[in-house]
C-alpha positions in Angstrom: 14.4 10.6 -67.5 13.7 14.2 -66.5 13.7 15.0 -62.8 10.6 17.1 -63.3 8.5 14.0 -63.9 8.4 13.2 -60.1 5.3 14.5 -58.4 7.5 15.6 -55.4 8.7 18.5 -57.5 5.3 20.1 -57.0 6.7 21.2 -53.6 10.2 22.2 -54.5 12.2 24.6 -56.7 15.7 24.6 -58.0 18.3 26.6 -56.1 20.2 29.0 -58.3 23.9 28.1 -58.7 23.4 25.1 -56.4 22.6 22.1 -58.8 22.7 19.6 -55.9 20.2 21.4 -53.7 16.5 22.3 -53.9 14.3 24.7 -51.9 11.0 23.7 -50.3 8.3 26.1 -51.3 6.4 25.3 -48.1 8.9 26.2 -45.5 11.8 27.7 -47.7 14.1 25.0 -46.3 17.2 24.0 -48.4 17.4 20.3 -49.1 20.4 18.3 -50.5 19.7 15.8 -53.3 22.8 13.7 -52.5 24.5 14.4 -55.8 24.2 15.9 -59.3 22.8 14.5 -62.5 22.2 10.7 -62.4 23.5 10.6 -58.8 20.8 12.9 -57.6 17.5 11.5 -56.4 14.3 12.7 -54.8 14.5 10.6 -51.7 15.6 13.4 -49.4 12.8 15.6 -50.8 10.3 12.9 -50.1 11.7 12.5 -46.5 11.3 16.2 -46.0 7.7 16.1 -47.0 7.2 13.0 -44.9 8.5 14.4 -41.7 8.1 18.2 -42.1 4.8 18.4 -44.0 3.1 15.1 -43.4 -0.3 16.5 -44.4 1.0 16.6 -48.1 1.9 12.9 -48.2 -1.4 11.7 -49.7 -0.6 13.8 -52.8 2.6 11.7 -53.2 1.0 8.3 -52.8 1.3 6.2 -55.9 4.2 8.2 -57.4 7.0 7.7 -55.0 7.7 4.0 -55.8 7.9 4.4 -59.6 10.0 7.6 -59.6 12.5 6.5 -57.0 12.9 3.1 -58.5 13.5 4.5 -62.0 16.3 6.7 -60.6 18.0 3.7 -59.0 17.4 1.4 -61.9 19.0 3.9 -64.2 22.1 4.2 -62.1 22.4 0.5 -61.6 22.4 -0.1 -65.4 25.8 1.5 -65.6 29.0 -0.6 -65.5 30.1 0.9 -62.2 28.0 0.6 -59.0 26.7 3.8 -57.4 28.6 5.0 -54.4 27.0 4.2 -51.0 24.8 7.0 -49.7 23.4 7.2 -46.2 20.1 8.6 -47.6 17.3 6.1 -46.9 15.3 4.6 -49.8 11.5 4.5 -49.4 9.8 1.1 -49.6 6.2 0.3 -50.5 4.0 -2.4 -48.9 1.7 -4.8 -50.8 -1.1 -2.4 -50.1 0.7 0.5 -51.6 1.6 2.2 -48.3 4.9 4.1 -48.3 7.4 3.5 -45.6 10.5 5.7 -45.4 13.4 5.2 -42.9 13.9 8.2 -40.8 17.2 10.0 -41.2 19.6 10.6 -38.3 19.2 14.4 -38.8 15.4 14.2 -38.6 15.6 11.9 -35.6 17.7 14.3 -33.6 16.3 17.7 -34.8 12.5 17.0 -34.8 11.2 17.2 -31.3 7.7 16.4 -30.1 5.4 19.1 -28.8 4.0 18.8 -25.2 0.6 18.0 -26.7 1.9 15.1 -28.8 0.4 11.8 -27.6 3.8 10.2 -27.2 5.1 13.2 -25.2 1.9 13.3 -23.1 2.4 9.6 -22.2 5.9 10.2 -20.9 4.9 13.3 -19.0 2.1 11.3 -17.2 4.7 8.6 -16.3 7.0 11.2 -14.8 4.1 12.7 -12.9 3.2 9.2 -11.5 6.8 8.7 -10.5 6.9 11.9 -8.6 3.7 11.0 -6.8 4.6 7.3 -6.0 8.2 8.1 -4.9 7.4 11.4 -3.2 9.8 13.2 -5.4 9.9 17.0 -5.8 8.6 18.7 -8.9 12.1 20.2 -9.4 13.4 16.8 -10.5 12.6 17.9 -14.1 15.3 20.6 -13.6 18.0 18.3 -12.3 20.9 18.0 -14.8 21.2 14.2 -14.3 17.5 13.6 -15.0 17.6 15.9 -18.0 20.6 14.0 -19.4 18.9 10.7 -18.8 15.7 11.7 -20.7 17.8 13.0 -23.6 19.5 9.6 -23.8 16.2 7.7 -23.6 14.0 9.9 -25.7 15.9 12.6 -27.7 12.7 13.9 -29.2 11.0 14.4 -25.8 11.1 17.9 -24.3 10.9 17.8 -20.5 8.1 20.0 -19.3 8.5 22.7 -16.7 7.5 22.4 -13.0 4.6 24.7 -13.7 3.4 22.6 -16.6 3.5 19.5 -14.4 1.7 21.1 -11.5 -1.0 22.6 -13.6 -1.6 20.0 -16.3 -0.2 16.6 -15.4 -0.5 16.2 -11.6 -4.1 17.5 -11.3 -5.2 15.0 -14.0 -3.5 12.1 -12.2 -5.1 13.3 -9.0 -8.6 13.4 -10.5 -8.2 10.1 -12.2 -7.0 8.4 -9.0 -9.7 10.0 -6.9 -12.4 8.8 -9.3 -11.1 5.3 -9.2 -11.0 5.3 -5.4 -14.4 6.9 -5.1 -15.8 4.2 -7.4 -14.3 1.4 -5.2 -15.4 3.0 -1.9 -19.0 3.6 -3.0 -19.3 0.0 -4.3 -18.0 -1.5 -1.0 -20.6 -2.8 1.3 -18.7 -1.9 4.4 -15.6 0.2 5.3 -13.1 0.1 8.2 -11.2 3.3 8.9 -7.9 4.0 10.6 -7.1 7.4 11.8 -4.2 9.2 13.6 -3.0 12.7 14.4 0.6 13.5 13.7 2.9 16.5 13.3 5.3 17.1 10.5 8.8 17.4 12.0 10.0 19.8 9.2 7.3 22.5 9.4 5.6 21.6 12.7 2.2 21.5 10.9 -0.3 19.0 12.2 -2.5 16.6 10.1 -5.3 14.1 10.7 -5.2 11.0 8.5 -8.3 9.1 7.3 -7.6 5.8 5.6 -10.4 3.5 4.3 -10.1 -0.3 4.1 -12.5 -2.6 2.3 -13.0 -5.8 0.3 -14.0 -5.4 -3.4 -16.5 -7.7 -5.3 -13.6 -10.2 -5.9 -12.8 -10.3 -2.2 -9.5 -8.5 -2.7 -8.3 -6.3 0.1 -8.2 -2.6 -0.8 -7.2 0.5 1.1 -6.7 4.2 0.3 -5.9 7.4 2.2 -9.1 9.4 1.6 -7.6 12.5 3.2 -4.6 13.9 5.0 -6.4 16.9 6.5 -4.5 19.9 7.7 -5.3 20.2 11.5 -4.2 23.7 12.7 -6.7 23.6 15.7 -5.9 22.4 19.2 -6.1 18.7 19.8 -9.3 18.7 21.8 -12.0 16.1 21.4 -14.6 18.4 19.8 -12.2 19.6 17.0 -11.2 16.0 16.2 -14.8 14.9 16.2 -15.9 17.6 13.7 -13.0 16.9 11.4 -13.6 13.2 11.4 -17.3 13.6 10.5 -16.6 16.0 7.7 -14.3 13.7 5.7 -16.8 10.8 4.9 -19.4 13.4 3.9 -17.0 14.9 1.3 -16.8 11.4 -0.3 -20.5 10.8 -0.1 -19.9 7.9 2.3 -22.7 7.3 4.8 -21.9 6.8 8.4 -23.7 3.5 8.4 -21.2 2.1 5.9 -18.3 2.7 8.4 -18.5 -0.1 10.9 -15.4 0.7 12.9 -12.8 3.4 13.3 -9.4 2.2 14.6 -7.6 4.7 16.7 -4.8 4.9 19.3 -5.3 5.1 23.0 -4.9 8.9 23.3 -7.6 10.3 25.6 -8.5 13.1 23.2 -9.1 11.0 20.1 -10.8 8.2 22.1 -13.2 10.8 23.6 -13.8 12.3 20.1 -14.8 9.1 18.5 -16.9 8.0 21.4 -18.9 11.2 21.0 -19.1 10.9 17.2 -21.4 8.9 15.0 -18.7 6.2 14.6 -17.8 3.1 16.6 -14.2 3.1 18.0 -11.8 0.2 18.1 -8.5 0.6 19.9 -5.3 -0.1 17.9 -3.9 -3.6 18.9 -0.3 -2.6 18.3 -0.6 0.6 20.3 -2.2 -1.2 23.2 0.5 -3.9 23.1 3.2 -1.2 23.0 1.8 0.5 26.1 1.8 -2.8 28.0 5.5 -3.5 27.0 6.5 0.1 27.8 5.1 -0.3 31.3 7.0 -3.6 31.7 10.2 -1.8 30.8 9.7 0.5 33.7 10.5 -2.3 36.2 13.4 -1.1 38.4 16.2 -3.5 37.3 15.1 -3.4 33.7 15.0 0.4 33.7 18.4 0.6 35.2 19.9 -1.6 32.5 18.2 0.5 29.8 19.6 3.7 31.4 23.2 2.3 31.5 22.8 1.1 27.9 21.7 4.5 26.7 24.8 6.1 28.3 27.1 3.6 26.5 25.4 4.2 23.1 25.4 8.0 23.6 29.2 7.9 24.2 29.9 6.4 20.8 27.2 8.2 18.9 28.5 11.6 20.1 32.2 11.0 19.6 33.7 10.3 16.2 37.1 9.2 17.7 35.4 6.8 20.0 33.4 5.3 17.1 36.6 4.9 15.0 38.3 3.1 17.9 35.2 0.8 18.3 35.2 0.1 14.6 38.9 -0.9 14.8 38.1 -3.3 17.6 35.2 -4.8 15.7 37.6 -5.6 12.8 40.1 -7.1 15.2 37.5 -9.3 16.8 35.8 -10.1 13.4 32.5 -8.7 14.6 29.9 -7.0 12.3 30.9 -3.4 11.6 27.6 -2.0 13.0 26.9 1.2 14.7 25.2 1.1 18.1 21.5 2.0 18.1 20.0 4.9 20.1 16.5 4.2 21.4 13.5 6.5 21.6 11.7 6.4 24.9 8.2 6.5 23.3 8.9 3.4 21.1 9.6 0.2 23.0 10.9 -1.6 19.9 13.6 1.0 19.5 14.8 0.0 23.0 14.7 -3.7 21.8 16.9 -2.8 18.9 19.3 -0.9 21.1 19.7 -3.9 23.5 20.0 -6.3 20.6 22.8 -4.4 19.0 24.6 -3.8 22.3 24.6 -7.5 23.0 25.9 -8.2 19.6 28.8 -5.8 20.3 29.4 -6.9 23.9 33.0 -8.0 23.3 34.0 -4.9 21.4 32.4 -2.5 23.9 34.0 -4.4 26.9 37.4 -4.3 25.3 37.0 -0.6 24.5 36.2 0.1 28.1 39.4 -1.8 29.3 41.6 0.1 26.9 40.2 3.7 27.2 39.1 6.1 29.8 35.3 6.4 29.6 32.6 8.6 31.2 30.1 5.7 31.6 29.8 2.5 33.5 29.9 -0.7 31.6 27.3 -3.4 32.3 28.2 -6.0 34.8 28.2 -9.8 34.1 24.8 -10.2 35.7 23.4 -7.2 33.8 24.7 -8.6 30.4 22.9 -11.9 31.3 19.7 -10.0 32.2 20.0 -8.0 29.0 20.1 -11.2 27.0 17.0 -12.5 28.8 15.1 -9.3 28.0 15.9 -9.7 24.3 14.7 -13.3 24.4 11.4 -12.1 26.1 10.8 -9.2 23.7 11.7 -10.9 20.4 8.2 -12.4 19.9 6.6 -9.0 20.5 8.9 -7.4 18.0 8.0 -10.0 15.4 4.3 -9.5 16.0 4.7 -5.8 15.8 6.3 -6.1 12.3 3.6 -8.4 11.1 0.6 -6.4 12.4 2.2 -3.1 11.2 1.9 -4.2 7.6 -0.4 -2.1 5.5 -2.1 -5.4 4.3 -2.7 -6.8 7.8 -6.2 -7.6 8.9 -8.1 -8.8 12.0 -7.5 -12.4 10.9 -3.8 -12.0 11.8 -4.5 -10.1 15.0 -6.7 -12.7 16.7 -4.3 -15.7 16.5 -1.5 -13.6 18.0 -3.8 -12.2 20.7 -5.2 -15.6 21.5 -2.2 -17.8 21.4 
């Protein structure tokens, strides 16, 4: 049979002095036919049209099966079998649809454009990962991440930071905001939690505004509607104005917000009292203030002060910490570092006392074997420390439960009542 009978030759020409190769008259690419004479076939030519010029495939439908089969049947009629060739053979379904296995070369070389639906899907997934995990946009420039994506999807081209920030992240933001707005507007009532805080890295202040509601299926929902930059002074008037602006930007009526939960700071308490909202003090913050005052009792405060000196000695001295670790191994104690407390957080003082009591034997042995610049706790003080931990443990458990983002008033009331 003449090779010119295949319809695929419509798109190819012979290459002079290269009988095993042909040239595509669409892109001028040189294609190998896998052999010469009877060993040559049109499969690679069909693959080229399939993956490089897919819009021309309809013109080949109906002719690929007969032409390729004739070539292989002709070769198989010989006494010797045809040598194995890695070039894939097209197959045809019962409906006449042509399926051609992709070659390794095409799989590696042909990359998706950024607008390809498959590429777009992966880019959106990367954008969501950045948002959910609070990752920097520069992650797409990290060599490890680039290597990972090449392994997972060789055809996928990682977008630049600019492309993500201008095309992917804004779309994710708008989609998420639309979904949240839909849920908030359908809710019959909203509760709001708010707080003022300062970023420790850039010292910029922000006011948070988080909505909580039940949807039509009685499922609890919550979303941060805004983390508003707050460069003004923390006076009640500025806080009041800021709080009243946020619901209006979401088309939320003040009547729908039945309570705003806030801490016990005088400025924010005064701001909400003068606003259109009803204020509810934070249960956890109120409990923490009560415990913080209890820790100011003379003998308790004295034990806390001595405990801080002990912890500071080890946290500020690498040799001291190394010696303490060696003693911990010798006594088969947990290899834990001592915990430094923060005066404004009572539970950090609880964790400091708890860890110190755990390491009582190692600390006491260290003191007897080394010259120290602090006074160790006495026998009575160690006993009192243990009693303080026993007393504070239920409050620590309640704090962890109530601090959950899914906690509601139904969990507060039993702890407060009983």
